[in-house]
PyMOL Python script that loads the backbone (N, CA, C, O; Angstrom):
from pymol import cmd

cmd.read_pdbstr("""\
ATOM      1  N   MET A   1       0.732  27.505 -17.330  1.00  0.00           N
ATOM      2  CA  MET A   1       0.160  26.204 -17.126  1.00  0.00           C
ATOM      3  C   MET A   1      -1.248  26.201 -17.729  1.00  0.00           C
ATOM      4  O   MET A   1      -2.027  27.129 -17.513  1.00  0.00           O
ATOM      5  N   ASN A   2      -1.555  25.170 -18.469  1.00  0.00           N
ATOM      6  CA  ASN A   2      -2.886  25.051 -19.043  1.00  0.00           C
ATOM      7  C   ASN A   2      -3.865  24.521 -18.012  1.00  0.00           C
ATOM      8  O   ASN A   2      -3.524  23.671 -17.189  1.00  0.00           O
ATOM      9  N   ALA A   3      -5.082  25.034 -18.068  1.00  0.00           N
ATOM     10  CA  ALA A   3      -6.140  24.593 -17.158  1.00  0.00           C
ATOM     11  C   ALA A   3      -6.600  23.199 -17.550  1.00  0.00           C
ATOM     12  O   ALA A   3      -6.718  22.888 -18.736  1.00  0.00           O
ATOM     13  N   ASP A   4      -6.859  22.359 -16.555  1.00  0.00           N
ATOM     14  CA  ASP A   4      -7.373  21.026 -16.862  1.00  0.00           C
ATOM     15  C   ASP A   4      -8.901  21.081 -17.010  1.00  0.00           C
ATOM     16  O   ASP A   4      -9.515  22.131 -16.816  1.00  0.00           O
ATOM     17  N   GLU A   5      -9.495  19.952 -17.349  1.00  0.00           N
ATOM     18  CA  GLU A   5     -10.938  19.903 -17.608  1.00  0.00           C
ATOM     19  C   GLU A   5     -11.756  20.313 -16.389  1.00  0.00           C
ATOM     20  O   GLU A   5     -12.796  20.954 -16.534  1.00  0.00           O
ATOM     21  N   TYR A   6     -11.305  19.956 -15.197  1.00  0.00           N
ATOM     22  CA  TYR A   6     -12.040  20.309 -13.983  1.00  0.00           C
ATOM     23  C   TYR A   6     -12.167  21.832 -13.854  1.00  0.00           C
ATOM     24  O   TYR A   6     -13.254  22.353 -13.603  1.00  0.00           O
ATOM     25  N   ILE A   7     -11.059  22.524 -14.026  1.00  0.00           N
ATOM     26  CA  ILE A   7     -11.063  23.986 -13.911  1.00  0.00           C
ATOM     27  C   ILE A   7     -11.941  24.605 -14.995  1.00  0.00           C
ATOM     28  O   ILE A   7     -12.675  25.558 -14.734  1.00  0.00           O
ATOM     29  N   LEU A   8     -11.867  24.074 -16.191  1.00  0.00           N
ATOM     30  CA  LEU A   8     -12.639  24.645 -17.295  1.00  0.00           C
ATOM     31  C   LEU A   8     -14.143  24.436 -17.142  1.00  0.00           C
ATOM     32  O   LEU A   8     -14.932  25.124 -17.790  1.00  0.00           O
ATOM     33  N   LYS A   9     -14.547  23.492 -16.292  1.00  0.00           N
ATOM     34  CA  LYS A   9     -15.976  23.252 -16.055  1.00  0.00           C
ATOM     35  C   LYS A   9     -16.534  24.096 -14.907  1.00  0.00           C
ATOM     36  O   LYS A   9     -17.742  24.087 -14.668  1.00  0.00           O
ATOM     37  N   LEU A  10     -15.676  24.818 -14.199  1.00  0.00           N
ATOM     38  CA  LEU A  10     -16.135  25.664 -13.102  1.00  0.00           C
ATOM     39  C   LEU A  10     -16.955  26.831 -13.648  1.00  0.00           C
ATOM     40  O   LEU A  10     -16.773  27.230 -14.798  1.00  0.00           O
ATOM     41  N   PRO A  11     -17.861  27.383 -12.828  1.00  0.00           N
ATOM     42  CA  PRO A  11     -18.584  28.584 -13.263  1.00  0.00           C
ATOM     43  C   PRO A  11     -17.572  29.672 -13.610  1.00  0.00           C
ATOM     44  O   PRO A  11     -16.503  29.749 -13.004  1.00  0.00           O
ATOM     45  N   ASN A  12     -17.909  30.510 -14.585  1.00  0.00           N
ATOM     46  CA  ASN A  12     -16.955  31.553 -14.968  1.00  0.00           C
ATOM     47  C   ASN A  12     -17.659  32.859 -15.266  1.00  0.00           C
ATOM     48  O   ASN A  12     -18.843  32.894 -15.600  1.00  0.00           O
ATOM     49  N   ILE A  13     -16.895  33.936 -15.135  1.00  0.00           N
ATOM     50  CA  ILE A  13     -17.370  35.292 -15.397  1.00  0.00           C
ATOM     51  C   ILE A  13     -16.279  36.009 -16.169  1.00  0.00           C
ATOM     52  O   ILE A  13     -15.106  35.937 -15.800  1.00  0.00           O
ATOM     53  N   ALA A  14     -16.653  36.701 -17.238  1.00  0.00           N
ATOM     54  CA  ALA A  14     -15.685  37.460 -18.031  1.00  0.00           C
ATOM     55  C   ALA A  14     -15.137  38.626 -17.213  1.00  0.00           C
ATOM     56  O   ALA A  14     -15.841  39.179 -16.367  1.00  0.00           O
ATOM     57  N   LEU A  15     -13.898  38.996 -17.461  1.00  0.00           N
ATOM     58  CA  LEU A  15     -13.256  40.096 -16.754  1.00  0.00           C
ATOM     59  C   LEU A  15     -14.084  41.373 -16.858  1.00  0.00           C
ATOM     60  O   LEU A  15     -14.215  42.105 -15.877  1.00  0.00           O
ATOM     61  N   ARG A  16     -14.630  41.641 -18.010  1.00  0.00           N
ATOM     62  CA  ARG A  16     -15.411  42.869 -18.199  1.00  0.00           C
ATOM     63  C   ARG A  16     -16.715  42.863 -17.395  1.00  0.00           C
ATOM     64  O   ARG A  16     -17.353  43.905 -17.248  1.00  0.00           O
ATOM     65  N   SER A  17     -17.114  41.696 -16.874  1.00  0.00           N
ATOM     66  CA  SER A  17     -18.338  41.568 -16.075  1.00  0.00           C
ATOM     67  C   SER A  17     -18.026  41.279 -14.613  1.00  0.00           C
ATOM     68  O   SER A  17     -18.844  40.674 -13.920  1.00  0.00           O
ATOM     69  N   ARG A  18     -16.868  41.695 -14.133  1.00  0.00           N
ATOM     70  CA  ARG A  18     -16.432  41.336 -12.782  1.00  0.00           C
ATOM     71  C   ARG A  18     -17.353  41.872 -11.687  1.00  0.00           C
ATOM     72  O   ARG A  18     -17.303  41.389 -10.556  1.00  0.00           O
ATOM     73  N   GLU A  19     -18.199  42.867 -12.004  1.00  0.00           N
ATOM     74  CA  GLU A  19     -19.146  43.363 -11.001  1.00  0.00           C
ATOM     75  C   GLU A  19     -20.193  42.307 -10.640  1.00  0.00           C
ATOM     76  O   GLU A  19     -20.902  42.454  -9.644  1.00  0.00           O
ATOM     77  N   LEU A  20     -20.292  41.241 -11.447  1.00  0.00           N
ATOM     78  CA  LEU A  20     -21.235  40.155 -11.185  1.00  0.00           C
ATOM     79  C   LEU A  20     -20.682  39.092 -10.241  1.00  0.00           C
ATOM     80  O   LEU A  20     -21.393  38.151  -9.888  1.00  0.00           O
ATOM     81  N   LEU A  21     -19.438  39.227  -9.836  1.00  0.00           N
ATOM     82  CA  LEU A  21     -18.856  38.255  -8.913  1.00  0.00           C
ATOM     83  C   LEU A  21     -19.646  38.231  -7.610  1.00  0.00           C
ATOM     84  O   LEU A  21     -20.098  39.278  -7.146  1.00  0.00           O
ATOM     85  N   PRO A  22     -19.819  37.062  -7.018  1.00  0.00           N
ATOM     86  CA  PRO A  22     -20.604  36.960  -5.781  1.00  0.00           C
ATOM     87  C   PRO A  22     -19.869  37.554  -4.583  1.00  0.00           C
ATOM     88  O   PRO A  22     -18.640  37.614  -4.549  1.00  0.00           O
ATOM     89  N   GLU A  23     -20.651  37.986  -3.609  1.00  0.00           N
ATOM     90  CA  GLU A  23     -20.087  38.520  -2.364  1.00  0.00           C
ATOM     91  C   GLU A  23     -19.925  37.385  -1.361  1.00  0.00           C
ATOM     92  O   GLU A  23     -20.575  37.357  -0.316  1.00  0.00           O
ATOM     93  N   GLN A  24     -19.048  36.456  -1.701  1.00  0.00           N
ATOM     94  CA  GLN A  24     -18.790  35.300  -0.843  1.00  0.00           C
ATOM     95  C   GLN A  24     -17.324  34.914  -0.970  1.00  0.00           C
ATOM     96  O   GLN A  24     -16.653  35.319  -1.919  1.00  0.00           O
ATOM     97  N   PRO A  25     -16.827  34.137  -0.022  1.00  0.00           N
ATOM     98  CA  PRO A  25     -15.438  33.698  -0.113  1.00  0.00           C
ATOM     99  C   PRO A  25     -15.274  32.649  -1.207  1.00  0.00           C
ATOM    100  O   PRO A  25     -16.223  31.948  -1.558  1.00  0.00           O
ATOM    101  N   GLY A  26     -14.073  32.553  -1.735  1.00  0.00           N
ATOM    102  CA  GLY A  26     -13.818  31.527  -2.728  1.00  0.00           C
ATOM    103  C   GLY A  26     -12.397  31.565  -3.255  1.00  0.00           C
ATOM    104  O   GLY A  26     -11.647  32.511  -3.014  1.00  0.00           O
ATOM    105  N   ILE A  27     -12.052  30.530  -3.968  1.00  0.00           N
ATOM    106  CA  ILE A  27     -10.788  30.433  -4.687  1.00  0.00           C
ATOM    107  C   ILE A  27     -11.113  30.728  -6.138  1.00  0.00           C
ATOM    108  O   ILE A  27     -12.129  30.264  -6.655  1.00  0.00           O
ATOM    109  N   TYR A  28     -10.257  31.497  -6.800  1.00  0.00           N
ATOM    110  CA  TYR A  28     -10.534  31.845  -8.184  1.00  0.00           C
ATOM    111  C   TYR A  28      -9.296  31.638  -9.051  1.00  0.00           C
ATOM    112  O   TYR A  28      -8.160  31.740  -8.588  1.00  0.00           O
ATOM    113  N   TYR A  29      -9.550  31.351 -10.295  1.00  0.00           N
ATOM    114  CA  TYR A  29      -8.502  31.210 -11.306  1.00  0.00           C
ATOM    115  C   TYR A  29      -8.741  32.283 -12.352  1.00  0.00           C
ATOM    116  O   TYR A  29      -9.883  32.518 -12.747  1.00  0.00           O
ATOM    117  N   VAL A  30      -7.686  32.933 -12.804  1.00  0.00           N
ATOM    118  CA  VAL A  30      -7.786  33.844 -13.931  1.00  0.00           C
ATOM    119  C   VAL A  30      -7.203  33.096 -15.124  1.00  0.00           C
ATOM    120  O   VAL A  30      -6.024  32.744 -15.140  1.00  0.00           O
ATOM    121  N   VAL A  31      -8.056  32.860 -16.126  1.00  0.00           N
ATOM    122  CA  VAL A  31      -7.710  32.021 -17.271  1.00  0.00           C
ATOM    123  C   VAL A  31      -7.914  32.830 -18.545  1.00  0.00           C
ATOM    124  O   VAL A  31      -8.924  33.521 -18.684  1.00  0.00           O
ATOM    125  N   ASP A  32      -6.966  32.751 -19.479  1.00  0.00           N
ATOM    126  CA  ASP A  32      -7.136  33.488 -20.732  1.00  0.00           C
ATOM    127  C   ASP A  32      -7.904  32.654 -21.752  1.00  0.00           C
ATOM    128  O   ASP A  32      -8.281  31.516 -21.473  1.00  0.00           O
ATOM    129  N   GLU A  33      -8.133  33.221 -22.928  1.00  0.00           N
ATOM    130  CA  GLU A  33      -8.940  32.535 -23.943  1.00  0.00           C
ATOM    131  C   GLU A  33      -8.264  31.295 -24.508  1.00  0.00           C
ATOM    132  O   GLU A  33      -8.910  30.498 -25.188  1.00  0.00           O
ATOM    133  N   SER A  34      -6.977  31.118 -24.241  1.00  0.00           N
ATOM    134  CA  SER A  34      -6.262  29.909 -24.664  1.00  0.00           C
ATOM    135  C   SER A  34      -6.211  28.862 -23.547  1.00  0.00           C
ATOM    136  O   SER A  34      -5.524  27.847 -23.661  1.00  0.00           O
ATOM    137  N   ASN A  35      -6.949  29.129 -22.470  1.00  0.00           N
ATOM    138  CA  ASN A  35      -7.022  28.236 -21.301  1.00  0.00           C
ATOM    139  C   ASN A  35      -5.712  28.128 -20.532  1.00  0.00           C
ATOM    140  O   ASN A  35      -5.423  27.099 -19.922  1.00  0.00           O
ATOM    141  N   VAL A  36      -4.925  29.196 -20.564  1.00  0.00           N
ATOM    142  CA  VAL A  36      -3.702  29.275 -19.770  1.00  0.00           C
ATOM    143  C   VAL A  36      -4.043  29.970 -18.456  1.00  0.00           C
ATOM    144  O   VAL A  36      -4.653  31.039 -18.452  1.00  0.00           O
ATOM    145  N   ILE A  37      -3.648  29.361 -17.346  1.00  0.00           N
ATOM    146  CA  ILE A  37      -3.887  29.952 -16.029  1.00  0.00           C
ATOM    147  C   ILE A  37      -2.830  31.021 -15.776  1.00  0.00           C
ATOM    148  O   ILE A  37      -1.631  30.752 -15.847  1.00  0.00           O
ATOM    149  N   TRP A  38      -3.285  32.233 -15.481  1.00  0.00           N
ATOM    150  CA  TRP A  38      -2.381  33.341 -15.195  1.00  0.00           C
ATOM    151  C   TRP A  38      -2.258  33.625 -13.708  1.00  0.00           C
ATOM    152  O   TRP A  38      -1.247  34.154 -13.248  1.00  0.00           O
ATOM    153  N   TYR A  39      -3.293  33.269 -12.964  1.00  0.00           N
ATOM    154  CA  TYR A  39      -3.288  33.621 -11.543  1.00  0.00           C
ATOM    155  C   TYR A  39      -4.270  32.732 -10.800  1.00  0.00           C
ATOM    156  O   TYR A  39      -5.328  32.387 -11.325  1.00  0.00           O
ATOM    157  N   VAL A  40      -3.916  32.364  -9.581  1.00  0.00           N
ATOM    158  CA  VAL A  40      -4.812  31.650  -8.681  1.00  0.00           C
ATOM    159  C   VAL A  40      -4.820  32.445  -7.381  1.00  0.00           C
ATOM    160  O   VAL A  40      -3.766  32.808  -6.859  1.00  0.00           O
ATOM    161  N   GLY A  41      -6.007  32.711  -6.867  1.00  0.00           N
ATOM    162  CA  GLY A  41      -6.098  33.487  -5.634  1.00  0.00           C
ATOM    163  C   GLY A  41      -7.265  33.042  -4.793  1.00  0.00           C
ATOM    164  O   GLY A  41      -8.062  32.195  -5.196  1.00  0.00           O
ATOM    165  N   LYS A  42      -7.352  33.628  -3.618  1.00  0.00           N
ATOM    166  CA  LYS A  42      -8.501  33.378  -2.761  1.00  0.00           C
ATOM    167  C   LYS A  42      -8.906  34.709  -2.153  1.00  0.00           C
ATOM    168  O   LYS A  42      -8.094  35.619  -1.988  1.00  0.00           O
ATOM    169  N   ALA A  43     -10.182  34.791  -1.828  1.00  0.00           N
ATOM    170  CA  ALA A  43     -10.698  36.036  -1.273  1.00  0.00           C
ATOM    171  C   ALA A  43     -11.802  35.738  -0.270  1.00  0.00           C
ATOM    172  O   ALA A  43     -12.530  34.755  -0.400  1.00  0.00           O
ATOM    173  N   LYS A  44     -11.913  36.603   0.731  1.00  0.00           N
ATOM    174  CA  LYS A  44     -13.010  36.497   1.679  1.00  0.00           C
ATOM    175  C   LYS A  44     -14.310  36.974   1.038  1.00  0.00           C
ATOM    176  O   LYS A  44     -15.394  36.517   1.402  1.00  0.00           O
ATOM    177  N   ASN A  45     -14.198  37.888   0.090  1.00  0.00           N
ATOM    178  CA  ASN A  45     -15.346  38.416  -0.640  1.00  0.00           C
ATOM    179  C   ASN A  45     -14.888  38.636  -2.084  1.00  0.00           C
ATOM    180  O   ASN A  45     -14.178  39.601  -2.368  1.00  0.00           O
ATOM    181  N   LEU A  46     -15.290  37.752  -2.988  1.00  0.00           N
ATOM    182  CA  LEU A  46     -14.823  37.821  -4.381  1.00  0.00           C
ATOM    183  C   LEU A  46     -15.204  39.135  -5.045  1.00  0.00           C
ATOM    184  O   LEU A  46     -14.409  39.712  -5.787  1.00  0.00           O
ATOM    185  N   HIS A  47     -16.411  39.607  -4.783  1.00  0.00           N
ATOM    186  CA  HIS A  47     -16.878  40.854  -5.391  1.00  0.00           C
ATOM    187  C   HIS A  47     -15.984  42.031  -4.984  1.00  0.00           C
ATOM    188  O   HIS A  47     -15.521  42.790  -5.835  1.00  0.00           O
ATOM    189  N   ASN A  48     -15.747  42.173  -3.683  1.00  0.00           N
ATOM    190  CA  ASN A  48     -14.921  43.279  -3.196  1.00  0.00           C
ATOM    191  C   ASN A  48     -13.475  43.173  -3.662  1.00  0.00           C
ATOM    192  O   ASN A  48     -12.818  44.187  -3.898  1.00  0.00           O
ATOM    193  N   ARG A  49     -12.981  41.949  -3.794  1.00  0.00           N
ATOM    194  CA  ARG A  49     -11.585  41.760  -4.222  1.00  0.00           C
ATOM    195  C   ARG A  49     -11.348  42.356  -5.603  1.00  0.00           C
ATOM    196  O   ARG A  49     -10.274  42.894  -5.872  1.00  0.00           O
ATOM    197  N   TRP A  50     -12.342  42.263  -6.478  1.00  0.00           N
ATOM    198  CA  TRP A  50     -12.190  42.723  -7.851  1.00  0.00           C
ATOM    199  C   TRP A  50     -12.972  44.002  -8.147  1.00  0.00           C
ATOM    200  O   TRP A  50     -12.996  44.455  -9.291  1.00  0.00           O
ATOM    201  N   LEU A  51     -13.613  44.594  -7.129  1.00  0.00           N
ATOM    202  CA  LEU A  51     -14.384  45.811  -7.304  1.00  0.00           C
ATOM    203  C   LEU A  51     -13.476  46.963  -7.740  1.00  0.00           C
ATOM    204  O   LEU A  51     -12.375  47.123  -7.213  1.00  0.00           O
ATOM    205  N   GLY A  52     -13.930  47.748  -8.683  1.00  0.00           N
ATOM    206  CA  GLY A  52     -13.143  48.890  -9.144  1.00  0.00           C
ATOM    207  C   GLY A  52     -11.815  48.453  -9.718  1.00  0.00           C
ATOM    208  O   GLY A  52     -11.755  47.526 -10.525  1.00  0.00           O
ATOM    209  N   ASP A  53     -10.756  49.114  -9.307  1.00  0.00           N
ATOM    210  CA  ASP A  53      -9.407  48.795  -9.785  1.00  0.00           C
ATOM    211  C   ASP A  53      -8.538  48.303  -8.637  1.00  0.00           C
ATOM    212  O   ASP A  53      -7.336  48.566  -8.618  1.00  0.00           O
ATOM    213  N   ASN A  54      -9.131  47.588  -7.672  1.00  0.00           N
ATOM    214  CA  ASN A  54      -8.427  47.189  -6.463  1.00  0.00           C
ATOM    215  C   ASN A  54      -7.418  46.062  -6.654  1.00  0.00           C
ATOM    216  O   ASN A  54      -6.421  46.014  -5.933  1.00  0.00           O
ATOM    217  N   HIS A  55      -7.645  45.161  -7.594  1.00  0.00           N
ATOM    218  CA  HIS A  55      -6.745  44.011  -7.712  1.00  0.00           C
ATOM    219  C   HIS A  55      -5.403  44.445  -8.299  1.00  0.00           C
ATOM    220  O   HIS A  55      -5.364  45.197  -9.272  1.00  0.00           O
ATOM    221  N   HIS A  56      -4.325  43.981  -7.718  1.00  0.00           N
ATOM    222  CA  HIS A  56      -2.984  44.412  -8.108  1.00  0.00           C
ATOM    223  C   HIS A  56      -2.576  43.975  -9.520  1.00  0.00           C
ATOM    224  O   HIS A  56      -1.599  44.502 -10.051  1.00  0.00           O
ATOM    225  N   ARG A  57      -3.275  43.050 -10.132  1.00  0.00           N
ATOM    226  CA  ARG A  57      -2.936  42.606 -11.486  1.00  0.00           C
ATOM    227  C   ARG A  57      -3.979  43.003 -12.521  1.00  0.00           C
ATOM    228  O   ARG A  57      -3.908  42.554 -13.665  1.00  0.00           O
ATOM    229  N   LEU A  58      -4.927  43.820 -12.153  1.00  0.00           N
ATOM    230  CA  LEU A  58      -6.018  44.161 -13.052  1.00  0.00           C
ATOM    231  C   LEU A  58      -5.526  44.800 -14.353  1.00  0.00           C
ATOM    232  O   LEU A  58      -6.011  44.445 -15.427  1.00  0.00           O
ATOM    233  N   ASP A  59      -4.584  45.724 -14.278  1.00  0.00           N
ATOM    234  CA  ASP A  59      -4.074  46.367 -15.499  1.00  0.00           C
ATOM    235  C   ASP A  59      -3.490  45.344 -16.464  1.00  0.00           C
ATOM    236  O   ASP A  59      -3.688  45.448 -17.674  1.00  0.00           O
ATOM    237  N   GLN A  60      -2.781  44.370 -15.943  1.00  0.00           N
ATOM    238  CA  GLN A  60      -2.211  43.315 -16.770  1.00  0.00           C
ATOM    239  C   GLN A  60      -3.312  42.525 -17.463  1.00  0.00           C
ATOM    240  O   GLN A  60      -3.177  42.182 -18.638  1.00  0.00           O
ATOM    241  N   TYR A  61      -4.386  42.236 -16.765  1.00  0.00           N
ATOM    242  CA  TYR A  61      -5.463  41.426 -17.321  1.00  0.00           C
ATOM    243  C   TYR A  61      -6.333  42.188 -18.303  1.00  0.00           C
ATOM    244  O   TYR A  61      -6.986  41.573 -19.146  1.00  0.00           O
ATOM    245  N   LYS A  62      -6.360  43.499 -18.217  1.00  0.00           N
ATOM    246  CA  LYS A  62      -7.186  44.296 -19.131  1.00  0.00           C
ATOM    247  C   LYS A  62      -6.662  44.242 -20.563  1.00  0.00           C
ATOM    248  O   LYS A  62      -7.399  44.561 -21.496  1.00  0.00           O
ATOM    249  N   THR A  63      -5.417  43.849 -20.753  1.00  0.00           N
ATOM    250  CA  THR A  63      -4.824  43.831 -22.086  1.00  0.00           C
ATOM    251  C   THR A  63      -5.162  42.577 -22.876  1.00  0.00           C
ATOM    252  O   THR A  63      -4.851  42.500 -24.065  1.00  0.00           O
ATOM    253  N   ALA A  64      -5.784  41.601 -22.251  1.00  0.00           N
ATOM    254  CA  ALA A  64      -6.142  40.349 -22.926  1.00  0.00           C
ATOM    255  C   ALA A  64      -7.542  39.938 -22.492  1.00  0.00           C
ATOM    256  O   ALA A  64      -8.132  40.558 -21.607  1.00  0.00           O
ATOM    257  N   ARG A  65      -8.067  38.901 -23.112  1.00  0.00           N
ATOM    258  CA  ARG A  65      -9.398  38.419 -22.757  1.00  0.00           C
ATOM    259  C   ARG A  65      -9.277  37.331 -21.695  1.00  0.00           C
ATOM    260  O   ARG A  65      -8.811  36.225 -21.969  1.00  0.00           O
ATOM    261  N   PHE A  66      -9.700  37.662 -20.489  1.00  0.00           N
ATOM    262  CA  PHE A  66      -9.605  36.740 -19.377  1.00  0.00           C
ATOM    263  C   PHE A  66     -10.987  36.443 -18.815  1.00  0.00           C
ATOM    264  O   PHE A  66     -11.915  37.239 -18.965  1.00  0.00           O
ATOM    265  N   VAL A  67     -11.115  35.299 -18.173  1.00  0.00           N
ATOM    266  CA  VAL A  67     -12.325  34.971 -17.426  1.00  0.00           C
ATOM    267  C   VAL A  67     -11.918  34.466 -16.059  1.00  0.00           C
ATOM    268  O   VAL A  67     -10.803  33.982 -15.871  1.00  0.00           O
ATOM    269  N   TYR A  68     -12.830  34.583 -15.102  1.00  0.00           N
ATOM    270  CA  TYR A  68     -12.640  34.037 -13.776  1.00  0.00           C
ATOM    271  C   TYR A  68     -13.294  32.669 -13.728  1.00  0.00           C
ATOM    272  O   TYR A  68     -14.432  32.509 -14.170  1.00  0.00           O
ATOM    273  N   ARG A  69     -12.608  31.710 -13.211  1.00  0.00           N
ATOM    274  CA  ARG A  69     -13.190  30.398 -12.932  1.00  0.00           C
ATOM    275  C   ARG A  69     -13.286  30.322 -11.413  1.00  0.00           C
ATOM    276  O   ARG A  69     -12.278  30.476 -10.723  1.00  0.00           O
ATOM    277  N   LEU A  70     -14.461  30.090 -10.894  1.00  0.00           N
ATOM    278  CA  LEU A  70     -14.683  30.168  -9.452  1.00  0.00           C
ATOM    279  C   LEU A  70     -14.834  28.790  -8.837  1.00  0.00           C
ATOM    280  O   LEU A  70     -15.559  27.935  -9.346  1.00  0.00           O
ATOM    281  N   LEU A  71     -14.141  28.598  -7.744  1.00  0.00           N
ATOM    282  CA  LEU A  71     -14.261  27.360  -6.968  1.00  0.00           C
ATOM    283  C   LEU A  71     -14.907  27.745  -5.638  1.00  0.00           C
ATOM    284  O   LEU A  71     -14.221  28.205  -4.725  1.00  0.00           O
ATOM    285  N   PRO A  72     -16.211  27.560  -5.528  1.00  0.00           N
ATOM    286  CA  PRO A  72     -16.907  28.003  -4.306  1.00  0.00           C
ATOM    287  C   PRO A  72     -16.567  27.135  -3.103  1.00  0.00           C
ATOM    288  O   PRO A  72     -17.069  27.377  -2.005  1.00  0.00           O
TER     289      PRO A  72
END
""", "prot")
cmd.dss("prot")
cmd.show_as("cartoon", "prot")
cmd.util.cbc("prot")
cmd.orient("prot")
């Protein structure tokens, strides 16, 4: 599914910079460089959810260029 304009205007962080994610709850979208949504999730602490190699889909996302779109 392609991301709509609202999602594309949300703050974003590149996958390689995931250590910059805030330590707060939120809904997040994982979007590739073609603006295709690969995953939608929520976390009590966005930073901890993606810290290290904890996320169950991280290996899949490392093979392409993805960014996080955050809905605080």
